[in-house]
N, C-alpha and C positions, 0 to 999 in steps of 0.2 A: 301183460303177458302176450308176447308175440306168437302168432300161429302161422305156420307155413301154408302155402297154397294147397298142398296135398292133404292137409289134415282134415278130418271129418268135423264139420261144424257142431255135431252133437256131442263131441268129447268135452266141450266147454259148455256147461249148463246155462251160463249167462252170456249171451252175445255181447259184443263190445258196446253197442249203443245202449243196451239195457243196463250194463254195468256203470257206464258213465252217467246216464240219466239218473240212476239210483244214487250215485255219489253226489251229483249236482243237487238233487232234491234234498238230500240230507245236509249238504253244505249250505244251501240257501237259507235254512232256518238258523244255522249257527252264526251267520254273518248279519244278524239283524242290526239295524242302525243303532249305534250308540252316539250320544252327543259328542260332537267334535267341533273344535274351533275352525273358523274359516281359514283357508289357505291364503295368507296375506301376500303371497307371491303370484297369485292369480290376478291377471289384469281385469277380468270381469268383476271380481269381488272388489278390487280397488275402485273401479268405476262406480259400482253400486254404492260404496261408502261415500265417495265424493258427491254423487247425486243426492243421496238421502240427507247427508249433513247440510249441503247447500239448500235443499228444499226446506229443511227444518229452519235454517237461518232466514230464508225468505219469508216463510210463514210467520216467524217471530217478528220480522220487520213489518209485515202487512198488518198484523194484529196491533203492534205498538203505534203505528202511524195513523193519525186521524184521517188523512186524505191520501188518495193515490198520487196526487200531484207532488206531495212532499216526501215521496218515497226515496228519492235519489240519495240525499245526504245520509239518512240513517242506514240505507243499504250499503253504502261505501264504508261507513264506520263499522258495521257488523262484519263485512267482508275483510276489513283490515285486522279484525280480531280473530276471525275464524280461520281464514286461509293459511296463515303461517303455522298455527297449531295443527291444523288438519294435515298439511303436507309433512311437517316434522313427525307427527305421530305415525303416518303411513310409512315413512322411511324407516323409523325405528322398528315398527312391527314387521316390515319387510325383512330387515336384518335379523330380527329375533324369531322369525317364523319357525325354524327348525327346533329351537329350544322350546318354544311354546307348543309345538306339535307333540312333543314327548310328554307333556304334562297331562294330567287328567283334565276333564272339561272344567270342573269347578275351579281347580287351581289355575288353569290357563285363563279362565274368564276373570278371576281376581287379579291375575298378573296383567292382563290387558287393561283392565280398569285402573290398576295402580300405575301402569306406564302412562296412561293418558292424564291422570291426575298429577303425576310428577312433572310431566312435560308442561302441563297447564301452569303449575306453580313456577317452573323455571322460566317460562316466557313472561309470566306476570311480573316476576321480580327482575328478570333480565332486561326486558325492553319496555316495561310499563311506564317508565319516566320519559321515554322517547315518543310516545304516542301523543298526538295533538288533541286527542279526545279524552274525556274524563272516564276513568275506569271505575267500575263498581268493585265491591269487595271480592276477595279471592274465594270466599265460601260460596258466593253466588255462582262464580264460574265453575267451581268444583261441582256444584250441584247440577248445573246445566250439562257439563261435559260428562259427568258420571251417568246421568239419565240417558243422554243420547248414546253413549257407548253401550250401556246395558240394553237399550232398545235395539241397537244394531246387532248385538250378540244374540238376543232373542229372535230377531228376524232371521239371521243366518241359521240358527238352530232349527227353527220351525220349517224353514225352506229345505234344509237337509232331511228332516223327517218326512216331509211331503214327497220329496224326490226319491227317497230310499226304496220304496216298493217298486217304482218304475225302473230304477237302476238295477235292482236284483232280477227283475223280469227280463230286462234287456240282456244282462249277462247270461242268464239261463238260455235265452233264445240264441245268443251268439255261440254258446257251447254246443247246443243242439245242431245248429247249422254247420258247425265244423265237423261234427260226428257223422252226420248223414251221408255225405259223399264217400267217406272212407268205408262206412258200413255197407253201403250199396255196392261199391266197387268190389269189396271182398265177397259179398254174396253173389255177385254176378260171376266172379272168377270161380267160385266154388260150384256153381250150377252149370257153368259153360262146359261144353264138350272138350274144349282145348285144355282144361285143367288136367294136370298129370296125376 
């Protein structure tokens, strides 16, 4: 509700800043964090996925290798298996991001896991005969890919829950910072002798 400069501030029982602060405080509790899939078009999220998956692959190679000197060949074999699947999965999730964002969290998480398992099977059968290394069974790859995908989804969900209160507080402070100059300017105009 706009008020002219000549109007008496007492006609409106709630000043502008108090009305907006009341609305913001009421709205802050309504927008509590609900689980959401990560934005697969965000480069920071894609980088985290790349780093975490490669770290898991490196840890698996270190555990599997008896000595650190013999780490080179097993690391290249694992990289030859992991990197094509990882890049293809991220590209498909990037393209499907808008569709996945419309789904509920549970349905979206099942869809993401399903996409990764489907791509794992497609790569296993599509290029499995072209690898110079011996491939294990598909069920083993499905188990590993499913576990890593579920771990990543849990990580992003927990991260979102942890950042949610800080984000709500930052939004509230930003709104309050936008209100104060206007409120102070109006009050100064109402109190000044040059007001008509």
